[in-house]
N, C-alpha and C positions, 0 to 999 in steps of 0.2 A: 520445528523452528529453532528450538534450543540447540539442536545439533548443528544447524547452519552457523550459529554464533561460534560454537566450538571449532568448526571447520575453518572459520575465518581467523582463528587465533584470539577470539574475544572470550575471555574467561569471566563469566558473570556468576556471582554466587546466586543461590536460590532467592535470597532477599532482593538482590539487584534485578533479577528477572522479573520478580513480582512487581517491584516498583516501576519497571519499564511498562509492564502491562497496565498498571494503574494510571500512568501519566496520561493526561489529556482525556481521561475517561468521560468527562462531561461533554466531549465531542465525539463520543462513540455511538454508532448505530448498529443494531443487530440486523443482519441480512436474513431474510426469510424467503423460503421457497416452498410452496405447497404446505403451508402450516408447519414447516420445519425450520429450526434455526440452522443456517448453513455457513455463517461467517460473521465477520465483523469488519467494520470500517471506521476509522477515526480520521477526521479531517477538520482543518480550520480554513477560514475564508476571509479575505479582506477585499478591498477595491480592485487590486491588481491580480491576485492569484488565489488559487486553492492549494493548500498544502496537505497532501495525504500523509498522515503520520503512521498509520498501521492499517493493513488490508490483508485479511486472511479469509480464505474460503477452506472449510473443512476438506481434508483430502479426498473423502469419498464423494464429494460434490464437485471436485475440480474437473476441468475439461469438458464441462457441460454448457459453457457459455455464460454462466452466472457472473463471473468476475468481469468479463467483457461487457455485459449489459450494465453493470453497475458504473463502470468507467464511462461508457457511452452516455448514460444518463446524466452523470455529473457534468460531462463535457457539453452535451446538447443544451442543457439548462443555462449554461454560462457562455456559450460561444458568441452570442450576440453582444455580450459585455466584454468580449475580448480578454477574458481572464485565462491565464495559463494554469495548467495543473502541474504541480511539482511533487516529487517524492524522492526518497533515498531507498536504495535496495542493496542488500548484501551482494558483493561481487560474485560469489559462488551460488547464488540463488537461481533456481530455474525460472523465477518470476522475471529475471532480466529479459529473457526471450519473449515472455508474455507481454511485457510492457513495450518492448521494440516492435512487436507485431501490431500493437495498437497505435503506433506512431510516435511513442516517446523517444526522445533523443537524449543522449548523455551530454550534459553541458559542463560537468565537473565531476571530480571524484576525490576521495581521500584514501586512507590506507585500507579501509574495510568496505566502503560503499560507493556505488555510482550515484550521482545526483542526476535525476532525469526530469525531462520537462515535456509536456504536450502543449503546443500552442495552437 
């Protein structure tokens, strides 16, 4: 992940990177699969939307449907409430394709990230 930041031209010090990881940690959930920690998701929620702050599946567990199941679970729990799910993803991240395949649409962008939404 740190390489993705560098590839985008974001120069984070080790301290800045650690602070980014610590941010919103009270909204962090460890993702488990068969008694193994396989990832992490941080998200906040209000009456209108769910905002995914960080979502990572360890590389050795990617492409096994785990990430898709997590997003689908969050969406299905909230679709009756008509909440959208929003996130930001680095423009050069392979996760852009992952989110598009799940139905996320780009609604905005900045220099480094796409702002995506699933409604």
